C-alpha positions as CSV (number, residue, x, y, z in Angstrom):
1,X,-0.1,0.0,-0.1
2,X,1.6,3.2,-1.2
3,X,1.2,6.2,0.9
4,X,1.1,9.8,-0.2
5,X,1.8,11.6,3.0
6,X,2.9,10.4,6.3
7,X,2.5,11.9,9.8
8,X,2.1,10.5,13.4
9,X,-0.2,11.5,16.1
10,X,2.3,13.6,18.3
11,X,3.4,12.0,21.5
12,X,4.2,13.7,24.8
13,X,8.0,14.0,24.3
14,X,10.1,15.5,21.5
15,X,12.1,13.2,19.2
16,X,15.4,14.7,20.8
17,X,14.3,13.6,24.2
18,X,13.3,10.1,22.9
19,X,16.8,9.9,21.3
20,X,18.3,10.7,24.6
21,X,16.3,8.1,26.2
22,X,17.6,5.4,23.6
23,X,21.2,6.5,24.3
24,X,20.5,6.1,28.2
25,X,19.0,2.7,27.6
26,X,22.1,1.6,25.6
27,X,24.4,3.1,28.4
28,X,22.4,1.2,31.1
29,X,21.4,4.6,32.8
30,X,18.6,3.1,34.8
31,X,17.4,6.6,36.2
32,X,16.4,8.0,32.6
33,X,15.7,4.7,30.9
34,X,13.7,2.9,33.6
35,X,10.4,3.3,31.7
36,X,10.2,1.1,28.5
37,X,8.1,1.1,25.5
38,X,5.3,-1.7,25.3
39,X,3.3,-2.7,22.4
40,X,-0.4,-2.2,23.3
41,X,-3.1,-4.2,21.4
42,X,-6.3,-2.1,21.0
43,X,-9.9,-3.1,20.1
44,X,-10.5,-3.0,16.4
45,X,-10.3,0.6,15.0
46,X,-9.9,2.0,18.4
47,X,-6.1,3.0,18.2
48,X,-6.9,6.8,18.2
49,X,-9.4,6.3,21.1
50,X,-6.7,4.3,23.1
51,X,-4.0,7.0,22.3
52,X,-6.2,9.8,23.5
53,X,-7.1,7.8,26.6
54,X,-3.5,7.2,27.5
55,X,-2.7,10.9,27.1
56,X,-5.5,11.7,29.4
57,X,-3.8,9.2,32.0
58,X,-0.5,11.0,31.5
59,X,1.1,8.0,29.8
60,X,3.5,8.7,26.9
61,X,2.3,6.9,23.8
62,X,3.0,6.8,20.0
63,X,0.6,6.1,17.4
64,X,2.1,6.1,13.9
65,X,-0.3,7.2,11.2
66,X,-0.2,7.6,7.6
67,X,-2.6,9.5,5.1
68,X,-4.5,7.7,2.6
69,X,-7.3,8.6,0.2
70,X,-10.5,6.5,1.1
71,X,-13.4,6.2,-1.2
72,X,-17.1,5.7,-0.5
73,X,-20.1,5.6,-2.9
74,X,-20.6,9.4,-2.6
75,X,-17.3,10.8,-1.9
76,X,-13.6,10.6,-1.6
77,X,-11.7,11.7,1.6
78,X,-8.1,11.8,3.0
79,X,-8.0,9.9,6.3
80,X,-5.3,8.9,8.7
81,X,-5.0,5.2,9.4
82,X,-2.6,3.4,11.7
83,X,0.6,2.0,10.1
84,X,0.4,-1.1,12.5
85,X,-3.5,-1.7,12.6
86,X,-4.6,-2.7,16.1
87,X,-1.5,-1.5,17.9
88,X,0.2,1.5,19.4
89,X,3.2,2.0,21.7
90,X,3.2,3.2,25.3
91,X,6.2,4.1,27.5
92,X,5.8,3.3,31.2
93,X,7.6,1.9,34.2
94,X,7.0,-1.8,34.4
95,X,5.0,-1.3,37.7
96,X,2.8,1.1,36.0
97,X,1.5,-1.0,33.2
98,X,-2.0,-1.3,34.9
99,X,-2.5,2.4,33.8
100,X,-2.1,1.2,30.2
101,X,-4.4,-1.9,30.8
102,X,-7.1,0.2,32.2
103,X,-7.3,2.8,29.4
104,X,-10.4,3.1,27.1
105,X,-9.8,1.1,23.8
106,X,-6.9,-1.1,25.2
107,X,-7.3,-4.8,25.0
108,X,-4.0,-5.8,26.6
109,X,-0.2,-5.4,26.2
110,X,1.7,-7.7,24.1
111,X,3.2,-10.3,26.2
112,X,4.7,-13.8,26.5
113,X,3.7,-16.2,29.3
114,X,5.5,-14.2,31.9
115,X,3.9,-10.9,31.3
116,X,4.3,-7.8,29.1
117,X,7.4,-7.8,26.9
118,X,9.1,-4.5,26.2
119,X,9.8,-3.3,22.5
120,X,13.4,-2.3,22.1
121,X,13.7,1.5,22.2
122,X,15.8,1.6,19.1
123,X,13.0,-0.1,17.0
124,X,10.4,2.5,18.4
125,X,12.7,5.4,17.8
126,X,13.5,4.3,14.3
127,X,9.8,4.1,13.4
128,X,9.3,7.5,15.0
129,X,12.1,9.0,13.0
130,X,10.8,7.6,9.8
131,X,7.2,8.9,10.6
132,X,8.7,12.5,11.3
133,X,10.6,12.5,8.0
134,X,9.0,14.1,5.0
135,X,9.5,10.8,3.1
136,X,6.5,8.7,1.9
137,X,6.1,5.5,4.0
138,X,4.7,2.1,2.9
139,X,3.5,-0.8,5.1
140,X,5.9,-3.7,4.2
141,X,5.9,-7.3,4.6
142,X,7.5,-8.3,7.8
143,X,11.3,-8.8,7.4
144,X,13.2,-10.7,10.2
145,X,16.6,-10.9,8.4
146,X,18.6,-9.4,5.5
147,X,21.4,-6.9,4.9
148,X,21.5,-4.4,7.9
149,X,22.3,-0.8,7.2
150,X,22.4,2.6,8.7
151,X,21.5,5.8,7.2
152,X,24.4,8.3,7.2
153,X,22.8,11.4,5.9
154,X,19.3,13.2,5.5
155,X,16.2,13.2,7.6
156,X,16.8,9.5,8.6
157,X,20.5,9.9,9.7
158,X,21.3,7.2,12.2
159,X,18.1,5.1,11.5
160,X,19.0,1.3,11.2
161,X,17.1,-1.3,9.3
162,X,17.2,-3.7,6.3
163,X,17.8,-2.7,2.7
164,X,15.6,-3.9,-0.1
165,X,16.3,-3.1,-3.7
166,X,13.2,-3.3,-6.0
167,X,13.0,-1.9,-9.6
168,X,16.2,0.1,-9.2
169,X,14.9,1.8,-5.9
170,X,16.4,1.3,-2.5
171,X,14.1,1.0,0.4
172,X,14.9,1.2,4.2
173,X,12.8,-1.4,6.1
174,X,12.4,-1.1,9.8
175,X,10.8,-4.1,11.6
176,X,9.2,-4.2,15.0
177,X,9.9,-7.7,15.7
178,X,7.5,-8.3,18.6
179,X,4.7,-7.2,16.4
180,X,5.9,-9.0,13.2
181,X,5.3,-6.0,11.2
182,X,7.5,-3.7,9.1
183,X,7.4,-0.3,7.5
184,X,9.6,1.0,4.7
185,X,10.6,4.3,2.8
186,X,12.7,5.0,-0.3
187,X,16.3,6.2,0.4
188,X,19.2,7.0,-1.8
189,X,22.0,4.4,-2.2
190,X,24.5,6.9,-1.3
191,X,22.9,7.6,2.0
192,X,23.4,3.9,3.4
193,X,26.3,2.3,5.0
194,X,26.7,-1.4,6.1
195,X,26.5,-2.3,9.7
């Protein structure tokens, strides 16, 4: 599905602050990085409702959206739809996940048998960076392996993902492994470096 324009419902903190959180997590700084990102499964077509409900509770959340032209019998209209239908991300301390579970529109946090599983901050930050860039974004079949690259210039500088070449076009594919979903955007071959 090709997307003409891409934006995300803004979350509570700025991208710069979020990048600092990723760096703190990598350094093991527990004070700044104690809160973790969790994938939140929502009721069908309730992603925006859940996002607003979490904001009302003071929970930082991130709902990546894209613009698409929808057609009905009598009209056509641009609407925003979730990049990952049925999911959004919430950043909370582990002992405060109950705030997320009790929010309107939320079904559960994505978990294994032992409880909620955090999403690596690097994956969430890469998706946020992609959504904030002016580049068009596509939903992409889930990639779990391939040639890993880092973007060295432009609005996606520092983002890491897989590179896919199709019809002489290079695409950066970012996967959220816990969800088994991916998102992609076109990048110039000169902007990438292997990891």
